[in-house]
C-alpha positions, 0 to 999 in steps of 0.5 A: 179827361177820363174817369175821376179826376179827383180819383186820380189827383187824391192818388197821385198825392198820396203817392207823393207825385206832385207834379202828376197831382199839379196836372191833373188839377191843372187840366181839371181846373181849365176844363170845368171853369175855363182858367189857367192855372199857375203856381200850384201850391199843394197843402200838406197839413195832414187834416186832408184825410181824403181830399186835397187843398192848396193855393193856385194863381191865374195869368191876370194874378187872381189868387183862389185857395181850392179844395176837392173831396173824394170818396171810394166809390162816390161815382156809384154811391153819390149825387153830388157834394158841395150843396154851399146854398142850404147851409146859406139859406138856413142861416149858417155862415158860409164861405161861398165858393167863386167857381164850382163844379158838381159833376160826380168825380171832379167836384172841386172848389175854387175860394178867394184866397184869404188871409186868416187861418182855418180854426184848426190851425189856430188851435193846434198853435194853443194845444199844450201852451199858456196862449189865452183861450177865451176867444176861442172858446167864445166864438166856438160856443156862439158858433154852437147856439147858432148851430143849434137854433138852426137845427131846432128851426130846421128839424123836420121828420124824414123817411128812409129814402130821403135819408139815404139819398144824403151824401152824408152817408159816405162818412159812416154807413158806405165806409162800414159795408158795402151790401148792407150785411157785413162789414166791408168797404174801409172797415174790412180793409182796415180791419180784416186783412190779414195784417198785425197791429204793432202797439207799444209793448205788443203786437196783435194780429187783427183777426185777434185784435177784433174779438179781444176785449179792452181794459184802459186805464183799469176801467174794462169795457163792454164790447170787442171792436167787431161788435162796435162795427157790428152794432155801427153797421146797425144803427148807421145804416140809413133806415135806423138813422131816419127815426131821429128826424133830420135837420140842415147840416154842414155834417162834417163841420171839423175846425178844418173846414172853418175859417177863424175870422178873428176875436169877437168875430163869428166862425165861418163854414167852408168845404160842405161836402156833405152838408144837406138838407135831411141829415139825420138829427143825431149825427149831425154834430158827431163829426165836429164833436170828435174831429175837434175834440177826441182828435187831439192833441197830435195823434190823429192828425200829426202822429210823428209829432206824439212824444216818443216818451208818451207812457202809453203801452199795452199787454196782453193779459192770460184772459186775452185782454188788451190792457192799455196804459193811456197817457191821452187826456184832455186839454182845457182848449178840448174840454171847453170845446167839449162843455160847449157842445154838451150845453149848447148844442147836444142836450137841447137837440136831444131835449127837442127829439125828445118832445118831438118823438124822435129820440131813439130808445138806442140814441147812446148807442148811436152817437156812441157809434158815429163817435167810434167811427170818426177815427177807424174809419177816417184812416188806417189806424194800423202801424205802418199802413197808408194812415202814417201812424206809429205804433204809439198814435195807433194803440193811442186812437184805438184806445180812444176809439173804443172809450167813444164806442163801448160802455164801460163795465160799471162802476167804471166812467170816463170822459165819454160816459159822463160827456154822454150823462150831460147831454142825456135829456132824461137826466 
């Protein structure tokens, strides 16, 4: 097979050509592992934003869960994904795959099929219900405490070159810019391609939207989307992130990459597509913090499940401010997750970085940039675009992104600023 098999399969999957997707995957699995795959079932869960997963059976009856990830331009920007052994050796609970292909453009994992759910599925079933969240929260707190200990034990100074070599940057900097000097890649495609963002109550051209100030539920925010994108391009460059030191980390531990093992048992990572030994410490937990907490409920992964009567809307004031009424609020489960992250992981990590002289003065802005980039660059938030978003989920997502990326104008405070206050090692 010529070219990138993972790119071909992801393209076919996004085009809803399931037969072609299965054919490409069957050929890839046969060529890489010598296995004849039959009964390939493709997942369609909303969580696989840049990947494809599913199940297959071999003629001898073995059943596997498979997953592969593909990023734009990975052939020129990455060496390899799936360094699961570095996580195992550091002490993380990690599900080791039975088969691994690490060839760039042909990277895929096959795991023994499980009967236990992913943590993301379990948590979604708890959102908006009266279910007992105690066992889930206890498991998350245990994982946060373990992760914090491993971060401390593996913390070390890193050079700009060592930092830049990590595939992790495909999640952030490579999505922000192609040349390091101006926004490009997904940032340009999502926000500067001449489209109009249709929100409940108003429609705004993308270039105008980039330069608007935001007022959300009466609180003004200091920065425009353009400012946040440009600041992110600077602060999330490998050279700048190397200042914070490095740790051994999964890097992309959102809960769709975590198995639920049952009450009283540990959570287990899988799909370490961006794992590494030199992950910038200040960014190691950003993806898990945003995607397990702020991305819920429904708006990012399942936008069509947002209630249509949600009273989120926007208008443009005479002085050009985008005035947003946002109905989103964090539920008890996600708030418990945020409290756990703050208490058990982020504050100890930042305190250790400060004690070793690796906490940059702009640490708060750097974390904000990472949180901001999670929703804005993981998928197209423009309603009607490739991300499948609606006007309601588009406005919800961008408003949450602004809350993450910009400080509120004093005396305004919100859930993100309170979180950052709570993890400040100087407080």
